[in-house]
C-alpha positions as CSV (number, residue, x, y, z in Angstrom):
1,X,-16.4,23.9,-16.2
2,X,-14.3,22.3,-18.9
3,X,-10.7,21.2,-18.2
4,X,-8.2,20.2,-20.8
5,X,-5.0,18.3,-20.2
6,X,-3.3,19.0,-23.5
7,X,0.5,19.1,-23.5
8,X,1.1,16.7,-20.7
9,X,1.6,13.5,-22.6
10,X,4.8,11.5,-22.5
11,X,6.4,8.8,-24.6
12,X,6.2,5.3,-23.3
13,X,9.2,3.5,-21.7
14,X,11.1,1.7,-24.4
15,X,11.1,-1.5,-22.3
16,X,7.3,-1.7,-22.4
17,X,6.5,-5.1,-23.9
18,X,2.7,-4.9,-23.6
19,X,1.2,-4.8,-27.1
20,X,-0.5,-1.5,-27.6
21,X,-2.1,0.4,-30.4
22,X,0.3,2.8,-32.2
23,X,-1.5,5.8,-30.7
24,X,-0.9,4.5,-27.2
25,X,2.8,4.4,-27.9
26,X,2.8,8.1,-28.7
27,X,0.8,9.5,-25.7
28,X,-1.0,8.5,-22.6
29,X,-4.7,9.5,-23.1
30,X,-5.6,9.9,-19.5
31,X,-4.4,12.4,-16.9
32,X,-5.2,12.0,-13.2
33,X,-5.1,14.9,-10.8
34,X,-4.4,13.5,-7.3
35,X,-5.2,16.0,-4.6
36,X,-3.2,15.3,-1.5
37,X,-1.7,16.9,1.6
38,X,1.8,15.9,2.8
39,X,0.5,15.6,6.4
40,X,-2.7,13.8,5.7
41,X,-2.6,10.1,6.9
42,X,-5.4,9.2,4.6
43,X,-3.3,10.4,1.6
44,X,-0.4,8.3,2.9
45,X,-2.6,5.2,3.2
46,X,-3.7,5.8,-0.4
47,X,-0.2,5.0,-1.7
48,X,-0.7,1.3,-2.2
49,X,-3.6,1.8,-4.5
50,X,-1.8,4.4,-6.6
51,X,1.1,2.0,-7.0
52,X,-1.2,-0.9,-8.0
53,X,-3.0,1.3,-10.5
54,X,0.3,2.5,-12.0
55,X,1.7,-1.0,-12.2
56,X,-1.4,-2.4,-13.9
57,X,-2.5,0.5,-16.1
58,X,0.2,3.1,-15.9
59,X,0.7,2.9,-19.7
60,X,-2.6,4.7,-20.1
61,X,-2.2,7.7,-17.7
62,X,0.0,10.3,-16.1
63,X,-0.4,11.4,-12.5
64,X,-0.3,15.1,-11.5
65,X,-0.2,15.6,-7.7
66,X,-2.0,18.7,-6.5
67,X,-1.4,20.0,-3.0
68,X,-4.8,20.8,-1.7
69,X,-3.8,23.0,1.3
70,X,-6.3,21.1,3.5
71,X,-3.9,21.0,6.4
72,X,-1.7,23.8,5.3
73,X,-4.6,26.2,5.9
74,X,-5.6,24.8,9.3
75,X,-5.7,27.4,12.0
76,X,-2.8,27.0,14.4
77,X,-5.1,25.9,17.3
78,X,-5.8,22.7,15.4
79,X,-2.1,21.9,15.7
80,X,-2.2,22.5,19.4
81,X,-4.2,19.3,20.0
82,X,-1.3,16.9,19.8
83,X,-3.0,14.0,21.5
84,X,-6.0,14.2,19.2
85,X,-3.7,14.2,16.1
86,X,-1.7,11.3,17.6
87,X,-5.0,9.4,18.0
88,X,-6.1,10.1,14.4
89,X,-2.8,9.1,12.9
90,X,-2.5,5.8,14.8
91,X,-6.2,4.8,14.2
92,X,-5.4,5.3,10.5
93,X,-2.3,3.2,10.8
94,X,-4.1,0.3,12.5
95,X,-7.0,0.5,10.0
96,X,-4.9,0.8,6.8
97,X,-1.6,-1.0,7.5
98,X,0.4,2.1,6.5
99,X,2.4,3.2,9.5
100,X,1.6,6.7,10.9
101,X,3.6,7.2,14.1
102,X,1.4,9.7,16.0
103,X,4.2,10.3,18.6
104,X,5.4,12.9,16.2
105,X,2.8,15.3,17.6
106,X,4.0,14.8,21.1
107,X,7.8,14.6,20.5
108,X,8.5,16.8,17.5
109,X,5.3,18.7,16.4
110,X,5.0,20.5,13.1
111,X,4.1,24.2,13.5
112,X,4.6,25.5,9.9
113,X,3.0,23.1,7.5
114,X,2.8,25.6,4.7
115,X,6.6,25.6,4.2
116,X,6.4,21.9,3.6
117,X,4.0,22.3,0.7
118,X,6.1,25.1,-0.7
119,X,9.1,22.8,-0.5
120,X,7.4,20.2,-2.6
121,X,6.7,22.9,-5.3
122,X,10.4,24.0,-5.0
123,X,11.5,20.4,-5.7
124,X,9.0,20.2,-8.6
125,X,10.8,23.1,-10.2
126,X,13.6,20.6,-10.8
127,X,11.2,18.3,-12.7
128,X,7.9,16.6,-12.1
129,X,9.7,13.4,-11.1
130,X,11.8,15.3,-8.6
131,X,8.6,16.7,-7.1
132,X,6.9,13.3,-6.7
133,X,10.0,11.8,-5.2
134,X,10.3,14.7,-2.7
135,X,6.7,14.4,-1.7
136,X,7.1,10.7,-1.0
137,X,10.3,11.2,0.9
138,X,8.9,13.9,3.3
139,X,5.8,11.6,3.9
140,X,8.3,8.8,4.9
141,X,10.1,11.2,7.2
142,X,7.0,12.4,8.9
143,X,4.9,9.2,9.2
144,X,7.8,6.8,9.9
145,X,10.6,8.8,11.4
146,X,8.7,11.5,13.3
147,X,10.7,14.3,11.6
148,X,9.5,17.9,11.6
149,X,9.1,18.3,7.9
150,X,8.5,22.1,8.2
151,X,12.2,22.4,9.4
152,X,14.5,23.9,6.8
153,X,17.3,21.6,8.0
154,X,15.1,18.5,7.4
155,X,13.9,19.8,4.0
156,X,17.4,20.5,2.8
157,X,18.6,17.0,4.0
158,X,15.7,15.5,2.1
159,X,16.7,17.3,-1.0
160,X,20.3,16.1,-0.6
161,X,19.2,12.5,-0.2
162,X,17.3,12.8,-3.5
163,X,20.4,14.4,-5.2
164,X,18.6,17.6,-6.0
165,X,20.5,20.7,-6.8
166,X,20.8,22.0,-3.2
167,X,21.6,25.7,-3.9
168,X,18.8,25.8,-6.5
169,X,16.3,24.1,-4.1
170,X,17.3,26.5,-1.2
171,X,16.8,29.5,-3.4
172,X,13.5,28.2,-4.8
173,X,12.2,27.4,-1.3
174,X,11.9,31.2,-0.6
175,X,11.2,32.2,-4.2
176,X,8.1,33.7,-5.7
177,X,8.0,30.8,-8.2
178,X,7.4,28.1,-5.6
179,X,4.9,30.2,-3.7
180,X,3.1,30.9,-6.9
181,X,3.1,27.3,-7.9
182,X,1.4,26.4,-4.6
183,X,-1.1,29.1,-5.1
184,X,-1.9,27.6,-8.5
185,X,-2.6,24.2,-6.8
186,X,-4.8,25.9,-4.2
187,X,-6.7,27.6,-7.0
188,X,-7.3,24.4,-8.8
189,X,-8.4,22.7,-5.6
190,X,-11.0,25.5,-5.1
191,X,-12.2,25.6,-8.7
192,X,-12.7,21.8,-8.8
193,X,-14.5,22.0,-5.4
194,X,-12.2,19.5,-3.8
195,X,-13.2,19.5,-0.1
196,X,-11.6,16.2,1.0
197,X,-8.3,14.5,0.5
198,X,-7.3,12.2,-1.1
199,X,-9.4,13.0,-4.2
200,X,-8.7,11.8,-7.8
201,X,-10.0,13.6,-10.9
202,X,-9.7,11.6,-14.2
203,X,-9.5,13.5,-17.5
204,X,-9.5,12.2,-21.0
205,X,-7.6,14.4,-23.5
206,X,-10.0,13.5,-26.3
207,X,-13.1,14.4,-24.2
208,X,-14.1,18.1,-23.8
209,X,-16.4,17.3,-20.8
210,X,-15.4,17.8,-17.2
211,X,-13.5,15.0,-15.5
212,X,-14.8,12.3,-13.1
213,X,-14.0,13.1,-9.5
214,X,-13.7,10.5,-6.7
215,X,-13.2,11.8,-3.2
216,X,-12.0,9.5,-0.4
217,X,-10.7,6.0,-0.6
218,X,-12.7,3.3,-2.3
219,X,-12.1,-0.4,-3.2
220,X,-9.4,-0.6,-5.9
221,X,-11.9,-1.9,-8.5
222,X,-13.7,1.4,-8.5
223,X,-10.7,3.2,-9.8
224,X,-10.2,0.6,-12.5
225,X,-13.8,0.9,-13.5
226,X,-13.5,4.7,-13.8
227,X,-10.3,4.4,-15.8
228,X,-11.9,2.0,-18.2
229,X,-15.0,4.3,-18.5
230,X,-12.7,7.2,-19.4
231,X,-10.8,5.0,-22.0
232,X,-14.0,3.6,-23.4
233,X,-12.4,0.2,-23.7
234,X,-11.6,-2.8,-21.5
235,X,-7.8,-3.0,-21.4
236,X,-6.2,-5.9,-19.6
237,X,-3.9,-5.1,-16.6
238,X,-0.2,-5.4,-17.4
239,X,1.7,-8.4,-16.2
240,X,3.1,-7.6,-12.7
241,X,6.9,-7.2,-12.6
242,X,9.0,-9.6,-10.5
243,X,9.1,-8.5,-6.9
244,X,12.7,-7.5,-7.0
245,X,12.1,-5.3,-10.0
246,X,9.2,-3.6,-8.3
247,X,11.5,-2.9,-5.3
248,X,14.3,-1.7,-7.4
249,X,12.0,0.8,-9.0
250,X,10.4,2.2,-5.8
251,X,13.4,1.5,-3.5
252,X,11.5,1.8,-0.2
253,X,8.0,0.2,0.3
254,X,5.7,-1.0,3.0
255,X,4.7,-4.7,3.4
256,X,1.1,-3.3,2.8
257,X,2.1,-1.8,-0.5
258,X,3.5,-5.1,-1.8
259,X,0.5,-7.0,-0.5
260,X,-1.9,-4.7,-2.4
261,X,0.1,-4.5,-5.6
262,X,0.5,-8.3,-5.8
263,X,-2.9,-9.3,-4.4
264,X,-1.3,-11.1,-1.5
265,X,-2.1,-11.3,2.2
266,X,0.3,-9.4,4.5
267,X,1.6,-12.8,5.6
268,X,2.4,-13.9,2.0
269,X,4.0,-10.5,1.2
270,X,6.2,-10.7,4.2
271,X,7.2,-14.3,3.4
272,X,8.2,-13.3,-0.2
273,X,10.1,-10.2,1.1
274,X,12.0,-12.3,3.6
275,X,13.2,-14.5,0.7
276,X,14.8,-11.4,-0.9
277,X,16.2,-10.4,2.5
278,X,18.0,-13.7,2.8
279,X,19.5,-13.1,-0.6
280,X,20.6,-9.7,0.7
281,X,18.6,-7.9,-1.9
282,X,16.4,-5.9,0.6
283,X,16.8,-4.7,4.1
284,X,13.9,-4.9,6.6
285,X,13.1,-1.6,8.3
286,X,10.7,-2.1,11.3
287,X,8.5,0.9,12.1
288,X,6.0,1.4,14.9
289,X,3.2,-0.2,12.8
290,X,4.4,-2.9,10.5
291,X,7.6,-3.0,8.3
292,X,9.1,-1.3,5.3
293,X,11.7,-2.8,3.0
294,X,14.7,-1.0,1.5
295,X,16.1,-2.1,-1.8
296,X,19.9,-2.7,-1.6
297,X,21.5,-1.2,-4.7
């Protein structure tokens, strides 16, 4: 099966100071499909690696999130094992350093996961960036705050916090367009034979062959190796931004995410973040497993 990613390239940020070939300034040659599910703790724990890849090599690729429906399509009886789900979430949190508060399943269980995925596609109708920000926000609400992200009230509040057009979002939430967009994602998932999330599929717009698929979470170097293979060159990673600039861009990040992006230990990351806290540039947000940091605008 051949896949092509034509039409998806974007101009580079005008502030990009890395010296690039002229062609790189016009378009990003790689597109990465990232197959996820909003309720998958493994997908949540994958966030630090995506951020690191974006910081170091984002000038070469765009990311297209695809909702796989892996949990959306679970039979209801799967969601009636709350203690089992709590155990899975909290084991993932302990292993990965990305908080997953499993008490959600005992205190505020999610019964209608499909509406969550439709809501992501409804947000995406207001732009790809809006869709990505909405996906991240509902993950935070579920994994950190134990919110039922299948509740219309929570979904609308999430949209408000992100300054989406609320009336448009509410209309789209129950529209054929959002449901069709989700079905498109599920079709892509099936056609690409994605059976596990997270999965990444790398495509090169100049190559007619099928992309390279990586299912599961691997050491970061593996993703860099695949990217370089697709580019057919050995680009150097971009210089990392100052920590405060990184925080201003992402606004709310885990200690783990900072540690991974900057190649620091958790202890070193916390120390650096506390320096910014003393300067009142960030606010520390303790969660059940570890800490997050909110940039103060």
